[in-house]
C-alpha positions in Angstrom: 0.0 0.0 0.0 1.3 3.4 -1.0 0.9 5.4 2.3 2.2 8.6 0.7 -0.5 8.4 -2.0 -3.1 7.9 0.8 -1.7 10.8 2.8 -1.9 13.1 -0.3 -5.5 12.0 -0.9 -6.5 12.8 2.6 -4.7 16.2 2.4 -6.8 16.9 -0.6 -9.9 16.7 1.6 -8.5 18.9 4.4 -11.0 21.6 3.7 -13.8 19.0 4.0 -12.9 17.2 7.2 -16.5 15.8 7.4 -15.7 13.8 4.2 -12.5 12.2 5.5 -14.0 9.1 7.2 -15.9 8.1 4.0 -13.0 9.0 1.7 -10.5 7.0 3.8 -12.9 4.0 4.0 -13.5 4.1 0.2 -9.8 4.3 -0.7 -8.8 1.6 1.8 -11.7 -0.6 0.6 -10.6 -0.2 -3.0 -6.9 -1.0 -2.1 -8.0 -4.0 -0.1 -10.0 -5.4 -3.0 -7.6 -4.4 -5.8 -4.0 -3.9 -4.3 -2.6 -2.9 -7.7 -4.8 0.1 -7.9 -3.0 3.5 -7.9 -4.3 6.5 -6.0 -3.5 9.7 -8.0 -4.1 13.1 -6.3 -4.5 15.9 -8.8 -5.5 19.6 -8.4 -9.2 19.0 -8.7 -9.7 15.3 -7.8 -8.4 12.1 -6.3 -8.5 9.3 -8.9 -8.1 5.6 -8.9 -6.5 3.9 -11.9 -5.4 0.5 -13.0 -3.8 1.6 -15.3 -6.7 3.8 -16.7 -8.8 6.0 -14.5 -12.1 4.3 -13.5 -13.4 6.5 -10.7 -12.6 9.8 -9.0 -13.4 11.6 -5.7 -14.0 15.3 -5.5 -14.8 17.8 -2.8 -17.8 19.9 -4.1 -17.7 23.5 -3.0 -21.2 24.4 -4.2 -24.7 23.5 -3.0 -26.4 20.7 -5.1 -29.9 21.9 -5.8 -32.5 20.0 -3.7 -29.8 18.3 -1.6 -27.4 19.1 1.2 -23.9 19.7 -0.1 -22.1 16.3 0.1 -18.7 16.0 1.7 -17.4 14.0 -1.2 -18.6 13.1 -4.6 -17.7 9.8 -6.2 -17.7 9.7 -10.0 -17.8 6.2 -11.5 -17.1 5.8 -15.2 -19.5 3.1 -16.5 -21.2 2.0 -19.7 -24.6 2.9 -18.3 -26.3 5.4 -15.9 -26.9 4.1 -12.4 -30.2 4.1 -10.7 -29.7 5.0 -7.1 -30.9 7.6 -4.6 -27.2 8.7 -4.3 -27.0 9.7 -7.9 -26.8 13.4 -8.4 -26.1 13.4 -12.2 -25.2 11.0 -14.9 -23.6 12.4 -18.0 -22.8 10.5 -21.2 -19.3 11.9 -21.7 -18.8 9.8 -24.8 -21.2 7.4 -26.6 -21.7 4.4 -24.3 -19.6 6.0 -21.5 -21.4 7.6 -18.6 -19.9 9.5 -15.7 -22.1 8.8 -12.7 -21.7 11.4 -9.9 -22.8 10.0 -6.6 -23.0 11.7 -3.1 -20.7 9.5 -1.0 -22.4 9.0 2.4 -20.5 10.8 5.2 -20.7 7.6 7.4 -19.0 4.6 5.7 -21.6 2.3 7.5 -24.2 3.9 5.1 -22.4 2.9 1.9 -24.9 1.1 -0.2 -24.5 -2.6 -0.6 -23.9 -2.1 -4.4 -21.1 0.4 -4.1 -18.3 -2.1 -4.5 -20.1 -3.9 -7.3 -20.5 -0.6 -9.2 -16.8 0.3 -8.5 -15.7 -3.2 -9.7 -17.9 -2.7 -12.8 -16.2 0.6 -13.5 -12.8 -1.0 -13.2 -13.6 -3.8 -15.5 -15.2 -1.4 -18.0 -12.3 1.1 -18.1 -9.3 -1.2 -17.4 -10.5 -4.6 -18.6 -9.7 -6.2 -15.3 -11.8 -8.5 -13.0 
């Protein structure tokens, strides 16, 4: 596990401390399931890739209409739009490729049962890995 990459990802969310427990749980859960995944912290997001990006975490700064502002947004790159109450927006960025923006629950215990299945689907779709 690349502890420096994890530290940089957590530092990215320093201005959203309420998001840290869920972000940490998501990143550790992904690394536990897929140890070869790389955490890449950029200026605007923290991404996971293997070797291509398949999801990203961002810290929204604006209010999402009709919802409380989430601590963290999880964007999953999938061949389809998701149907879940966590979905804020699904955008077909390219034909047959949807970016699904989900409000990541602040409490990791509230992660939906399908979260890891969706993340695994995104990894298979973008990286061709099981």
